[in-house]
C-alpha positions in Angstrom: 117.8 87.3 33.1 116.1 89.1 36.3 115.2 86.4 39.3 113.7 86.8 42.4 115.7 86.1 45.4 114.6 83.2 45.4 115.8 81.7 42.1 112.3 82.2 40.6 112.5 83.7 36.9 111.3 87.0 36.3 112.2 87.8 32.6 115.0 88.3 30.3 116.1 91.1 27.7 119.2 91.2 25.1 121.1 93.8 23.5 118.3 96.3 23.0 117.2 97.1 26.5 114.2 99.1 25.3 111.9 96.5 23.9 111.3 94.3 27.2 110.1 96.3 30.4 109.6 94.5 33.6 107.6 96.1 36.3 109.3 95.0 39.7 107.5 95.6 43.5 109.9 96.4 46.6 112.4 93.5 47.4 115.4 91.8 46.3 116.5 90.7 42.8 119.2 89.1 41.1 120.5 89.6 37.6 122.7 87.7 35.7 123.9 88.4 32.0 125.7 85.8 29.6 128.8 87.1 27.4 130.7 85.3 25.5 134.3 85.8 23.9 136.6 84.0 22.4 139.4 84.4 25.1 138.7 83.3 28.5 141.0 86.1 29.6 138.7 88.6 28.6 136.0 86.9 30.5 137.8 86.8 33.8 137.9 91.0 34.0 134.1 91.2 33.8 133.6 89.2 36.9 134.0 92.5 39.6 132.6 94.6 36.7 129.4 97.0 38.5 126.3 97.1 37.2 124.3 100.5 36.7 121.3 100.5 37.4 119.0 103.5 36.2 115.6 104.2 38.7 113.6 107.1 38.2 112.9 109.3 41.2 109.3 109.4 42.1 109.1 113.6 41.8 111.6 116.2 40.7 114.6 117.9 43.1 114.5 121.3 42.9 118.0 123.2 43.4 119.4 126.6 44.8 120.3 128.7 42.4 122.6 131.4 43.4 124.3 134.5 41.5 128.0 133.7 42.7 130.7 130.6 43.5 130.7 131.6 47.6 127.4 132.2 48.2 126.9 128.7 46.6 129.2 127.0 48.5 128.9 128.7 51.9 126.0 127.9 54.1 125.7 131.4 55.2 126.3 133.6 52.2 124.1 135.9 50.5 120.4 135.3 49.5 119.3 132.7 46.9 118.7 133.9 43.2 115.4 135.8 42.9 112.9 135.5 39.4 114.4 137.5 36.6 113.9 138.3 33.3 115.8 138.2 30.5 115.7 139.8 26.8 116.4 137.5 24.3 120.0 136.6 23.5 121.2 137.5 27.1 123.4 135.2 29.1 123.8 135.6 32.7 126.0 133.0 34.9 125.0 131.4 37.7 125.5 128.7 40.1 123.7 125.5 41.7 124.5 124.4 45.5 124.9 121.3 46.6 122.2 119.2 47.6 121.2 119.1 51.4 120.9 115.1 52.9 117.4 115.6 53.1 116.8 116.2 49.6 119.5 113.0 48.3 117.6 110.2 47.4 118.3 107.0 49.6 121.1 104.7 48.2 122.9 107.2 46.8 126.7 107.1 47.6 130.2 107.9 46.2 129.7 107.3 42.3 126.2 107.8 42.0 125.0 110.2 39.5 121.3 111.6 38.7 120.6 112.9 35.0 117.7 114.6 33.8 116.8 118.0 32.6 117.1 121.2 34.5 114.8 124.2 33.7 114.5 127.5 34.9 111.1 129.0 33.9 108.2 128.9 35.9 105.6 128.1 33.0 104.5 124.7 32.4 104.9 125.1 28.4 108.3 126.9 29.4 109.5 124.3 31.2 108.9 121.4 28.5 110.9 123.6 25.6 113.4 124.9 27.9 114.7 122.3 29.2 118.6 121.9 29.4 120.2 118.0 29.7 122.1 118.3 33.2 124.1 115.4 34.7 124.7 115.7 38.9 127.7 113.4 40.2 127.6 112.5 43.9 131.3 112.3 45.5 132.3 111.3 49.1 129.5 112.0 51.2 130.5 114.1 54.3 130.5 112.5 57.7 128.5 114.3 59.9 129.6 116.4 62.7 128.7 116.1 66.5 125.3 118.4 66.7 125.7 118.8 70.1 126.7 122.3 71.8 129.8 122.3 74.3 129.3 121.7 78.0 130.6 123.6 80.7 133.3 121.8 81.7 133.4 121.1 85.6 136.4 120.6 88.5 138.3 117.8 88.6 136.3 115.6 91.6 133.2 115.9 89.3 135.1 114.2 85.9 136.8 111.8 87.8 133.2 110.9 89.4 131.7 110.8 85.9 134.2 108.9 84.7 134.1 105.9 86.9 130.4 106.2 87.0 130.6 105.8 83.1 132.8 102.9 83.5 131.2 100.9 85.9 127.9 101.7 83.6 129.7 100.7 80.3 131.4 97.4 82.3 127.5 96.4 83.3 126.6 96.7 79.5 129.2 94.8 78.1 128.3 91.9 80.4 124.5 92.4 80.1 125.5 91.8 75.9 127.6 88.5 76.7 124.4 87.0 78.6 122.6 85.8 75.3 126.0 84.0 74.3 126.5 82.5 77.1 125.2 79.4 78.2 126.0 79.6 81.8 124.0 81.9 84.7 126.8 82.9 86.8 127.2 86.6 84.9 123.2 86.9 85.3 123.3 85.9 88.9 126.3 88.0 89.7 124.3 91.4 87.9 121.3 90.4 89.1 122.3 91.5 93.1 123.7 94.8 92.0 121.1 95.9 89.1 118.0 94.1 90.0 115.6 97.0 88.5 117.5 97.2 85.4 115.0 96.0 82.2 117.8 95.6 79.8 119.2 92.8 82.5 116.3 90.8 82.3 115.8 91.1 78.8 119.0 89.6 78.1 118.7 86.6 80.0 115.2 86.0 78.1 116.8 85.9 75.1 119.3 83.4 76.5 116.3 81.6 77.7 114.9 81.5 74.1 117.9 79.7 72.7 117.6 77.0 75.8 113.5 76.8 75.6 113.2 76.7 79.1 109.7 78.2 79.3 109.3 78.2 83.0 112.2 80.3 84.1 111.4 82.8 80.9 107.8 83.2 82.0 109.7 84.0 85.7 111.9 86.4 84.3 108.6 87.5 81.7 106.7 88.4 84.6 110.2 90.2 86.4 110.1 92.5 83.2 106.5 93.6 83.4 106.6 93.8 87.1 109.6 97.1 86.5 107.7 98.6 83.2 105.0 100.6 84.4 102.4 100.1 81.5 99.9 102.9 82.5 102.7 105.9 82.0 103.7 104.5 78.6 99.9 104.1 77.5 99.6 107.4 78.6 102.5 108.3 76.4 101.4 106.6 73.3 97.7 108.4 73.4 99.3 111.7 73.8 99.1 114.1 70.7 102.0 116.2 71.5 104.5 117.2 68.5 107.0 118.8 71.1 108.5 116.5 73.4 111.6 116.2 75.4 113.9 114.5 73.6 115.4 112.4 76.7 111.6 111.2 77.4 110.8 110.2 74.0 113.8 108.1 73.6 113.1 106.8 77.4 109.6 106.0 77.1 110.3 104.2 73.3 113.2 102.3 74.7 110.3 101.0 77.5 108.0 100.1 74.8 109.8 98.0 72.7 111.4 96.2 75.6 107.8 95.6 77.0 106.9 94.2 73.4 110.3 92.2 73.0 109.5 90.7 76.4 105.7 89.4 75.3 106.5 88.5 72.2 109.7 86.0 73.1 108.2 84.7 76.2 104.9 84.4 74.7 105.9 82.1 71.5 108.2 79.9 74.2 105.4 79.2 76.0 103.4 78.5 73.3 105.8 76.3 71.5 105.5 74.0 75.1 101.6 74.2 75.1 101.6 73.1 71.3 103.8 70.2 71.6 102.8 69.1 75.1 100.5 66.4 75.9 97.9 68.1 78.4 97.7 71.9 78.0 97.6 73.5 81.5 95.0 75.8 81.8 97.6 78.1 84.0 99.7 78.4 81.1 97.6 79.1 78.9 95.9 82.2 80.9 99.4 83.1 81.2 99.5 82.9 77.3 96.6 85.3 77.0 98.1 87.7 79.4 101.1 88.1 77.3 99.2 88.4 74.1 97.0 91.0 75.8 99.6 92.9 77.1 101.0 93.1 73.7 97.5 94.2 72.3 97.6 97.3 74.5 100.5 98.8 71.8 100.0 97.1 68.7 97.7 95.6 66.2 97.6 91.2 66.1 98.4 92.0 62.3 101.3 94.1 62.7 104.5 93.1 62.1 105.9 93.3 65.8 103.2 91.2 67.2 101.9 88.9 64.1 104.6 86.3 65.3 102.7 86.1 69.2 99.3 86.2 67.6 100.2 83.0 65.1 101.8 81.1 68.0 98.9 82.3 70.3 96.1 80.8 67.6 98.3 77.4 67.8 98.3 77.0 71.4 94.4 77.3 71.6 94.3 75.1 68.5 92.5 77.8 66.3 93.9 76.5 62.7 91.7 79.0 60.6 93.0 82.2 62.9 96.6 81.1 62.3 96.2 80.2 58.8 94.9 84.1 58.2 98.3 85.1 60.5 100.4 82.5 58.5 99.2 84.2 55.1 100.1 88.1 56.8 103.7 86.6 58.1 104.2 85.6 54.2 103.4 89.0 53.0 106.2 90.7 55.2 108.4 88.2 55.1 108.3 86.5 51.6 110.2 83.4 52.9 110.0 79.6 52.3 109.6 79.1 56.0 106.8 81.1 56.4 104.8 79.8 53.1 105.6 76.4 54.6 103.3 76.9 57.6 100.4 77.9 55.9 101.1 75.1 53.8 100.9 72.5 57.1 97.8 74.3 57.9 95.9 73.7 54.9 96.9 70.1 55.7 95.7 70.5 59.0 92.4 71.7 58.3 92.0 69.3 55.7 91.5 71.1 52.6 93.6 69.3 50.6 92.8 71.0 47.3 94.5 73.9 48.6 97.3 71.9 49.9 97.9 70.4 46.6 98.0 73.7 44.6 100.0 75.6 47.2 102.6 72.6 47.3 103.2 73.0 43.3 103.2 76.6 43.8 106.1 76.1 46.1 108.3 74.2 43.5 107.8 77.2 41.0 108.7 79.9 43.6 111.3 78.0 45.4 113.1 76.6 42.4 116.6 74.5 43.2 118.8 76.5 40.8 118.3 79.5 38.5 117.0 79.2 34.7 119.6 78.1 32.4 120.3 80.8 29.6 
């Protein structure tokens, strides 16, 4: 029996799987199998039995063929086989090189295997007539070697200074990683005196305030982060189409982009949640929320996964229930969870669409049952 991750029943089969076909989209599923036997000890052994899953590849995989075994194993061996014509009844040995990392399908691990047909002809009609069954078994995946080249050695003094700087930076990063987990401000205040311009420090503080729901301090910290990140060079970098870029510059820009987006979303959601539950909505707070939202829209569309959370809360803070319902539906598409569907149900009731709320409530009972369907 096949279920969705929400325990919703999809279909079932029996000992003849070719008679039952179900089309499954991308997502997580649960497979349950019922086996009966007269001896309980025999069934206990089946609890840890792995499930063998057959999955069709979207396209065929081209294999590298060599005339010699060493050339197939060594990366710097002779060239691959060239097209060859053979007379009827002739035979010739050839060797297949291991698949490269870019050709290995995602999800493959030790014990996985590919099975299909090996074709050597170029003509389509000849491929259908001359296919040979083949099975390719994956062993233990090799660990990727460090691609960085050897760096020139420096003097003892320079090496010691580099170690000291690395130690200070590692200690700083370790303390920053503990700020969201701690409940006091001592670590943050200590680091702020020495690293006031370090953006990651203030981002960690913002995540700590997200748990505490302190919207006033969250807005202040967000202002500091937005002041440290220069948006104009970042927008210029994103808008420039240049295939060849310095990896260091690229990583730095992407990190700043993620920090800015995280700041706007976190601080904006904290502030919007305060405005929704406040008795009176301050115009200054709404203007601050609009600033976070407009800054986010400079980098993402409102319905993109990284921005849709703030789009939803921004709509609720302004009392735009229809717009909030639109974003709630998009959130349910990106994350098919009961929480997101409950938001849609609440907005149906808030808008007075009781017929939609009744239908949606009944549909949720089917989509999210309390337990799996019995055999």
